BAFI-439491 format. One record per residue (C-alpha): x, y, z; residue number from 1. Coordinates in Angstrom, 2 decimals, decimal comma, always signed. Example, Ala and Ser with C-alpha at 12.3 -4.5 7.8 and 13.67 -1.06 7.14 Angstrom:
2
<site east="+12,30" north="-4,50" up="+7,80" nr="1"/>
<site east="+13,67" north="-1,06" up="+7,14" nr="2"/>
***
This chain:
82
<site east="+35,25" north="-89,97" up="+33,41" nr="1"/>
<site east="+32,92" north="-88,67" up="+30,45" nr="2"/>
<site east="+31,41" north="-90,87" up="+27,78" nr="3"/>
<site east="+32,00" north="-89,89" up="+24,11" nr="4"/>
<site east="+31,51" north="-91,17" up="+20,64" nr="5"/>
<site east="+34,36" north="-92,68" up="+18,61" nr="6"/>
<site east="+34,38" north="-93,46" up="+15,10" nr="7"/>
<site east="+35,62" north="-97,23" up="+14,42" nr="8"/>
<site east="+35,55" north="-98,68" up="+10,95" nr="9"/>
<site east="+33,00" north="-96,10" up="+9,82" nr="10"/>
<site east="+30,50" north="-96,63" up="+12,73" nr="11"/>
<site east="+30,07" north="-94,67" up="+15,94" nr="12"/>
<site east="+30,91" north="-96,64" up="+19,19" nr="13"/>
<site east="+30,21" north="-95,21" up="+22,59" nr="14"/>
<site east="+33,50" north="-95,24" up="+24,63" nr="15"/>
<site east="+34,80" north="-93,60" up="+27,78" nr="16"/>
<site east="+36,99" north="-90,71" up="+27,16" nr="17"/>
<site east="+40,50" north="-90,66" up="+28,73" nr="18"/>
<site east="+41,23" north="-87,99" up="+31,28" nr="19"/>
<site east="+43,69" north="-86,22" up="+28,96" nr="20"/>
<site east="+41,04" north="-85,52" up="+26,08" nr="21"/>
<site east="+37,89" north="-84,19" up="+27,61" nr="22"/>
<site east="+36,10" north="-82,18" up="+24,85" nr="23"/>
<site east="+32,76" north="-80,79" up="+25,53" nr="24"/>
<site east="+29,72" north="-81,77" up="+23,58" nr="25"/>
<site east="+29,03" north="-78,18" up="+22,92" nr="26"/>
<site east="+32,42" north="-77,65" up="+21,33" nr="27"/>
<site east="+31,99" north="-80,82" up="+19,18" nr="28"/>
<site east="+28,60" north="-79,59" up="+17,93" nr="29"/>
<site east="+30,08" north="-76,40" up="+16,64" nr="30"/>
<site east="+33,54" north="-77,43" up="+15,74" nr="31"/>
<site east="+34,30" north="-77,79" up="+11,98" nr="32"/>
<site east="+37,39" north="-78,63" up="+9,82" nr="33"/>
<site east="+39,27" north="-75,48" up="+9,03" nr="34"/>
<site east="+39,93" north="-76,94" up="+5,46" nr="35"/>
<site east="+36,58" north="-77,99" up="+4,44" nr="36"/>
<site east="+34,14" north="-77,00" up="+7,25" nr="37"/>
<site east="+32,84" north="-80,49" up="+7,81" nr="38"/>
<site east="+32,14" north="-81,99" up="+11,19" nr="39"/>
<site east="+34,69" north="-83,93" up="+13,08" nr="40"/>
<site east="+34,82" north="-87,69" up="+14,31" nr="41"/>
<site east="+36,84" north="-88,04" up="+17,50" nr="42"/>
<site east="+39,75" north="-90,58" up="+17,69" nr="43"/>
<site east="+40,24" north="-90,94" up="+21,38" nr="44"/>
<site east="+43,11" north="-93,46" up="+21,05" nr="45"/>
<site east="+45,20" north="-91,24" up="+18,69" nr="46"/>
<site east="+44,15" north="-88,06" up="+20,46" nr="47"/>
<site east="+42,82" north="-86,49" up="+17,18" nr="48"/>
<site east="+39,82" north="-84,79" up="+15,69" nr="49"/>
<site east="+39,49" north="-86,34" up="+12,30" nr="50"/>
<site east="+37,46" north="-84,58" up="+9,51" nr="51"/>
<site east="+34,41" north="-86,65" up="+8,62" nr="52"/>
<site east="+34,54" north="-85,66" up="+4,92" nr="53"/>
<site east="+35,93" north="-88,58" up="+2,86" nr="54"/>
<site east="+37,43" north="-85,99" up="+0,35" nr="55"/>
<site east="+39,37" north="-84,30" up="+3,20" nr="56"/>
<site east="+39,96" north="-86,53" up="+6,16" nr="57"/>
<site east="+42,60" north="-84,26" up="+7,82" nr="58"/>
<site east="+43,34" north="-85,37" up="+11,41" nr="59"/>
<site east="+44,06" north="-82,54" up="+13,82" nr="60"/>
<site east="+46,03" north="-83,29" up="+17,05" nr="61"/>
<site east="+44,66" north="-82,61" up="+20,55" nr="62"/>
<site east="+47,42" north="-81,49" up="+22,88" nr="63"/>
<site east="+46,97" north="-81,21" up="+26,52" nr="64"/>
<site east="+43,23" north="-81,28" up="+25,92" nr="65"/>
<site east="+43,44" north="-78,39" up="+23,42" nr="66"/>
<site east="+42,54" north="-79,09" up="+19,73" nr="67"/>
<site east="+45,16" north="-77,69" up="+17,36" nr="68"/>
<site east="+43,04" north="-76,67" up="+14,58" nr="69"/>
<site east="+45,72" north="-75,48" up="+12,15" nr="70"/>
<site east="+45,90" north="-76,97" up="+8,73" nr="71"/>
<site east="+49,66" north="-76,89" up="+8,80" nr="72"/>
<site east="+49,53" north="-79,12" up="+11,94" nr="73"/>
<site east="+46,99" north="-81,64" up="+10,60" nr="74"/>
<site east="+47,96" north="-85,15" up="+9,51" nr="75"/>
<site east="+46,85" north="-86,12" up="+6,00" nr="76"/>
<site east="+45,02" north="-89,41" up="+5,63" nr="77"/>
<site east="+47,52" north="-92,31" up="+5,38" nr="78"/>
<site east="+50,43" north="-90,30" up="+6,99" nr="79"/>
<site east="+51,86" north="-91,29" up="+10,34" nr="80"/>
<site east="+52,16" north="-88,84" up="+13,13" nr="81"/>
<site east="+55,73" north="-87,82" up="+13,97" nr="82"/>
***
């Protein structure tokens, strides 16, 4: 199991990644929000990549280990995932 960084309450916490969400560090270094081009925070519990920009904050799902970086598929801050 790999170790990753999780954002909790605005701070980074080292955490063990689940087997279903292994995102390479190289990918996370270059990945950017399609809407505003900011970096991502990883929410391993919700299986989402969350835009780190406070003005954007879109949460993109990760399905079967594949990030779905489509703005139409992103969850807005405060919305619940279906």
